[in-house]
N, C-alpha and C positions, 0 to 999 in steps of 0.2 A: 237623350233619356227622358221621358215624360218627370217631372217631379211627384211624389209619394205623398198620399193625404200626411202618413207620418213623421216625415223631413218638416210639414211646417206644424204642424201640430205643436210638438216637442216643443217649439221655439214660441210659438207662441206662450205656451203652457211656464215657460225660465220666465219670460221677459211680463206674464202677469203676474209669476212669483214674487219678482223684485220691485215693480210695482206696488203689490200686497205692503211685501215689506218696509219699505220704506211706511208705512203705518202702526207698526208693530213696533211698541218702545224698545223692545230687546236690541234688537238692530238695527232700527233706524239712523242710530250715530256710521254704520258704516258705508262705506262707499257706493252703495246701489246704484246710484243715478249714471255712474262713468261705466260701471260692469254692464250694464242696460248696453247704453250706447256701444260696448262695445260686440257683445253678442250682437245685436242688429245692424254694426258694420259688416260684423264676423257672415250672420248669417247672407246679405249684401253680394259679399264676395265668393261665396259659397252657392250662391245661388246662379252666378257669371262661371262661374268654373262646371257646376252641372252642367247648363245647358251646353257647356265642348267638351262634352264627357263623349267616348268614341264609343260607337255600340259593335266597333269592329276588332276583334282579337287578330293577331298579328301570324301570319303564316312565316315557317320556317322547318322546309323539306316538307315529309311525312305528319308534323306536329300545328297544328294553331295553340294558341296559349295566350296565357291571361297576360297582362300589364299592370304595372300601377298609373292610373291616371292622376290630372295634373292636379285634382282635388285631391286624390290622399298628398300627393308630394307636399303638396302650400300645404295644406293642415296640419301636416307632422311637424313642418319648419315650422312652421308656426307659431303651433303649441309646444316651443320645444324652447323657442326664442323665447317666446313669452314668459314662460314661467321659469327661465333663465336670468330677466328681470326683470322680473318681482324677484326674486333671493339676488340679487346683486341691490337693489334697490333698499330691501332690509338690510343689506350686514353693510351695505357701503354708503347709503342715502340715507335712509329713517331712520338710521341706527339708534336707540337715546331714545326717540318725539316720538315714538309710533306710539298710542295706548296700547292696550295688551289684547285687547276684543278685536282691535282692526288685523295686531302682529298675526295672531292666531287665522284673521280671517284671512290674508296675506300667506298664509303658509297652507290654508284648505284651495287657494288659488291655486298656488305653486304647485301642489302634488297634484291637483284634478288634470292641469295642462301637460305634465312631464305623465304622465299615467297615460293621455292621451296622445300622447307621442309615441309612446313606445307601445302602446296598442296599432295604430297604425301601421306603424312598422312591424309586429311581428304578424300582424295578419294582414297585409297586403305587398308591404315592400322587398321585405324578406321572405316572401310565401310565393312559390311558386309552381302551379297550373295548369296543366297542357292536355291536349289529346290528342288522337287519331283515330283510323278508322275501325281501331280494336279495341282502347281503354280507356280511361281519363288518368294520369297522375298528376298527384298532389304530394309535395315535400315542403314540408313545414318549416317552419326557421331555425327549429331544429335538426333538421335536416332529417326527422323524421318522414317514410315513403307510405304513402298509400295507394293501389292500383285496383282500382272497377271497372272490369269488364262490359262494355255495352251490353252484353245478354241477360246481364245481370241486373241492371238498372230497374229498379220500384217502384220511387218516386223523387220529386223533388216538394222540398217546406221552404220557404222565406220567415227567418224570424228576425229577431234586434243583432242576435250575432252575423249576421249573414244570408246567405244561399244553400242547402245542405242537399250536394245529390248525396241518396241512399239507397240499400240493396233491401232484401227481405234478410239479409241474414244481417246485418247492423252493421255493415261498413258504410263509412262515410266518407263525402272530401265535402269540405265548407271554404266557400272561396266569396270573397267582399262583392258585396251589388253594388259599390263605385269601379270595381276593375273592367278599362278594359276591356271588351268581347263576355264581360257581364250575363250580356241579357242574353247575348249569341249560344252561349254555354249553356243557359237555361233554358231555355226553347229547346233545344236540340235536345236534350235530358229529359224535360219533357214528353215532348213527341216520343222518343224512345222509351220510356217506361210506358207510354198507352197500348204503342205497337208489343211491348214486351207482354202488359196484362193482356192482349187480346190472341196472341198466341197460348199462353197459355193457358187459357180458359177453354181453347179448340182443342188446347191436349187433352183436357179433362176427361172434355163432351167425349173427344174419341178413344 
Protein backbone atom coordinates (compact mmCIF):
# COMPACT_ATOMS: atom_id res chain seq x y z
CA UNK A 1 0.00 0.00 0.00
CA UNK A 2 1.41 3.45 -0.91
CA UNK A 3 2.45 5.80 1.88
CA UNK A 4 0.08 8.73 2.42
CA UNK A 5 1.41 12.27 2.69
CA UNK A 6 -0.29 12.73 6.09
CA UNK A 7 1.80 9.89 7.53
CA UNK A 8 4.99 11.71 6.54
CA UNK A 9 3.82 15.19 7.53
CA UNK A 10 2.83 14.19 11.07
CA UNK A 11 6.23 12.66 11.84
CA UNK A 12 8.16 15.56 10.31
CA UNK A 13 6.07 17.99 12.37
CA UNK A 14 6.82 16.07 15.58
CA UNK A 15 10.56 15.97 14.84
CA UNK A 16 10.57 19.68 13.99
CA UNK A 17 8.74 20.52 17.23
CA UNK A 18 11.23 18.48 19.25
CA UNK A 19 14.21 20.19 17.58
CA UNK A 20 12.70 23.62 18.22
CA UNK A 21 12.00 22.56 21.80
CA UNK A 22 15.74 22.24 22.42
CA UNK A 23 15.96 26.02 21.94
CA UNK A 24 13.15 26.87 24.35
CA UNK A 25 14.45 27.57 27.88
CA UNK A 26 11.43 26.05 29.63
CA UNK A 27 11.80 22.61 28.04
CA UNK A 28 15.44 22.41 26.93
CA UNK A 29 16.33 20.41 30.06
CA UNK A 30 14.06 17.56 28.98
CA UNK A 31 15.55 14.58 27.12
CA UNK A 32 14.17 15.77 23.79
CA UNK A 33 17.15 14.42 21.84
CA UNK A 34 16.36 10.89 23.06
CA UNK A 35 12.70 11.29 22.20
CA UNK A 36 13.66 12.53 18.70
CA UNK A 37 15.79 9.43 18.21
CA UNK A 38 12.94 7.18 19.38
CA UNK A 39 10.50 8.91 17.01
CA UNK A 40 12.84 8.54 14.01
CA UNK A 41 13.63 4.90 14.80
CA UNK A 42 9.94 4.12 15.32
CA UNK A 43 9.04 5.76 12.03
CA UNK A 44 11.63 3.66 10.20
CA UNK A 45 9.96 0.54 11.64
CA UNK A 46 6.56 1.96 10.70
CA UNK A 47 7.61 2.42 7.07
CA UNK A 48 9.00 -1.10 6.89
CA UNK A 49 5.82 -2.66 8.26
CA UNK A 50 3.64 -0.34 6.16
CA UNK A 51 5.27 -1.59 2.96
CA UNK A 52 4.62 -5.17 4.05
CA UNK A 53 0.93 -4.52 4.73
CA UNK A 54 -1.37 -6.94 2.91
CA UNK A 55 -3.94 -5.40 0.56
CA UNK A 56 -6.25 -8.42 0.45
CA UNK A 57 -8.73 -9.39 3.14
CA UNK A 58 -9.23 -12.95 4.40
CA UNK A 59 -11.88 -15.11 2.75
CA UNK A 60 -13.91 -17.26 5.17
CA UNK A 61 -16.71 -19.09 3.39
CA UNK A 62 -19.24 -16.54 2.12
CA UNK A 63 -17.63 -13.79 4.21
CA UNK A 64 -14.61 -11.61 3.50
CA UNK A 65 -13.01 -10.24 6.66
CA UNK A 66 -10.55 -7.52 7.61
CA UNK A 67 -7.66 -8.59 9.80
CA UNK A 68 -5.28 -6.59 12.02
CA UNK A 69 -2.03 -5.98 10.18
CA UNK A 70 1.46 -6.69 11.49
CA UNK A 71 1.87 -2.93 11.79
CA UNK A 72 -1.06 -2.63 14.21
CA UNK A 73 -0.06 -5.64 16.29
CA UNK A 74 3.56 -4.48 16.54
CA UNK A 75 2.50 -0.90 17.25
CA UNK A 76 0.20 -1.89 20.10
CA UNK A 77 2.88 -4.14 21.60
CA UNK A 78 5.61 -1.51 21.25
CA UNK A 79 3.54 1.26 22.86
CA UNK A 80 2.39 -0.98 25.72
CA UNK A 81 5.93 -2.19 26.46
CA UNK A 82 7.40 1.30 26.20
CA UNK A 83 4.77 2.71 28.53
CA UNK A 84 5.44 -0.08 31.05
CA UNK A 85 9.21 0.52 30.82
CA UNK A 86 8.76 4.22 31.57
CA UNK A 87 6.57 3.46 34.60
CA UNK A 88 9.06 0.86 35.84
CA UNK A 89 11.97 3.29 35.46
CA UNK A 90 10.11 5.99 37.39
CA UNK A 91 9.12 3.66 40.23
CA UNK A 92 12.23 1.55 40.69
CA UNK A 93 15.21 3.05 38.84
CA UNK A 94 15.09 6.86 38.94
CA UNK A 95 12.88 7.24 42.01
CA UNK A 96 13.95 10.33 43.92
CA UNK A 97 16.67 11.22 41.38
CA UNK A 98 14.55 12.83 38.66
CA UNK A 99 13.54 16.49 38.62
CA UNK A 100 9.83 17.21 38.88
CA UNK A 101 9.77 18.68 35.36
CA UNK A 102 11.31 15.54 33.87
CA UNK A 103 9.07 13.34 36.00
CA UNK A 104 6.00 15.10 34.56
CA UNK A 105 7.43 14.63 31.07
CA UNK A 106 7.91 10.89 31.62
CA UNK A 107 4.42 10.52 33.07
CA UNK A 108 3.00 12.28 30.00
CA UNK A 109 4.92 9.95 27.69
CA UNK A 110 3.72 6.89 29.58
CA UNK A 111 0.10 8.06 29.36
CA UNK A 112 0.40 8.85 25.64
CA UNK A 113 1.92 5.47 24.77
CA UNK A 114 -0.52 3.61 27.01
CA UNK A 115 -3.50 5.41 25.49
CA UNK A 116 -2.13 4.71 22.00
CA UNK A 117 -1.90 0.99 22.73
CA UNK A 118 -5.48 0.93 24.04
CA UNK A 119 -6.71 2.86 21.00
CA UNK A 120 -5.13 0.35 18.59
CA UNK A 121 -6.57 -2.56 20.55
CA UNK A 122 -10.07 -1.04 20.60
CA UNK A 123 -10.16 0.17 16.98
CA UNK A 124 -8.43 -2.70 15.18
CA UNK A 125 -7.44 -5.80 17.09
CA UNK A 126 -10.67 -6.29 19.09
CA UNK A 127 -12.91 -4.96 16.29
CA UNK A 128 -14.33 -7.20 13.56
CA UNK A 129 -15.38 -6.03 10.11
CA UNK A 130 -16.61 -8.42 7.45
CA UNK A 131 -18.85 -8.42 4.39
CA UNK A 132 -20.59 -10.71 1.94
CA UNK A 133 -22.69 -10.18 -1.19
CA UNK A 134 -25.55 -8.64 0.78
CA UNK A 135 -24.19 -6.40 3.54
CA UNK A 136 -21.28 -5.16 5.67
CA UNK A 137 -21.11 -6.14 9.31
CA UNK A 138 -19.15 -4.31 12.02
CA UNK A 139 -18.72 -5.52 15.59
CA UNK A 140 -17.00 -3.13 17.97
CA UNK A 141 -14.68 -4.07 20.80
CA UNK A 142 -17.65 -3.60 23.16
CA UNK A 143 -19.84 -6.03 21.23
CA UNK A 144 -22.03 -3.48 19.42
CA UNK A 145 -23.04 -4.80 16.01
CA UNK A 146 -23.79 -2.55 13.01
CA UNK A 147 -25.00 -3.85 9.64
CA UNK A 148 -25.24 -1.90 6.38
CA UNK A 149 -26.79 -3.37 3.24
CA UNK A 150 -24.84 -2.74 0.06
CA UNK A 151 -27.82 -1.10 -1.63
CA UNK A 152 -27.92 1.48 1.21
CA UNK A 153 -24.26 2.59 0.90
CA UNK A 154 -24.19 6.32 0.10
CA UNK A 155 -20.52 7.21 0.39
CA UNK A 156 -17.06 6.61 1.79
CA UNK A 157 -14.99 9.18 3.71
CA UNK A 158 -11.41 9.03 4.92
CA UNK A 159 -10.46 10.96 8.05
CA UNK A 160 -7.93 10.80 10.87
CA UNK A 161 -10.11 8.32 12.79
CA UNK A 162 -10.23 5.88 9.88
CA UNK A 163 -12.29 5.01 6.81
CA UNK A 164 -16.05 5.42 7.20
CA UNK A 165 -18.76 3.82 5.06
CA UNK A 166 -22.09 5.58 5.61
CA UNK A 167 -25.68 5.52 4.44
CA UNK A 168 -28.12 8.32 3.73
CA UNK A 169 -29.95 7.40 6.94
CA UNK A 170 -26.83 8.04 9.05
CA UNK A 171 -25.65 4.48 9.73
CA UNK A 172 -21.86 4.21 9.77
CA UNK A 173 -19.18 1.55 9.70
CA UNK A 174 -15.69 2.78 10.56
CA UNK A 175 -12.48 0.77 10.30
CA UNK A 176 -8.73 1.31 10.40
CA UNK A 177 -6.97 2.02 7.08
CA UNK A 178 -4.05 -0.09 8.30
CA UNK A 179 -6.03 -3.32 8.50
CA UNK A 180 -5.32 -6.01 5.91
CA UNK A 181 -8.01 -5.61 3.25
CA UNK A 182 -9.02 -2.04 4.17
CA UNK A 183 -8.24 -0.72 0.69
CA UNK A 184 -10.17 -3.59 -0.89
CA UNK A 185 -13.29 -2.85 1.17
CA UNK A 186 -13.04 0.93 0.66
CA UNK A 187 -12.79 0.56 -3.12
CA UNK A 188 -15.78 -1.76 -3.28
CA UNK A 189 -17.82 0.60 -1.10
CA UNK A 190 -16.90 3.59 -3.30
CA UNK A 191 -17.88 1.68 -6.43
CA UNK A 192 -21.16 0.60 -4.81
CA UNK A 193 -21.92 4.16 -3.65
CA UNK A 194 -21.49 5.49 -7.21
CA UNK A 195 -23.68 2.71 -8.57
CA UNK A 196 -26.38 3.39 -5.96
CA UNK A 197 -26.28 7.12 -6.75
CA UNK A 198 -26.66 6.43 -10.45
CA UNK A 199 -29.57 4.07 -9.83
CA UNK A 200 -31.25 6.67 -7.59
CA UNK A 201 -30.85 9.34 -10.30
CA UNK A 202 -32.47 7.06 -12.87
CA UNK A 203 -35.38 6.36 -10.50
CA UNK A 204 -35.93 10.08 -9.89
CA UNK A 205 -35.80 10.84 -13.60
CA UNK A 206 -38.37 8.19 -14.37
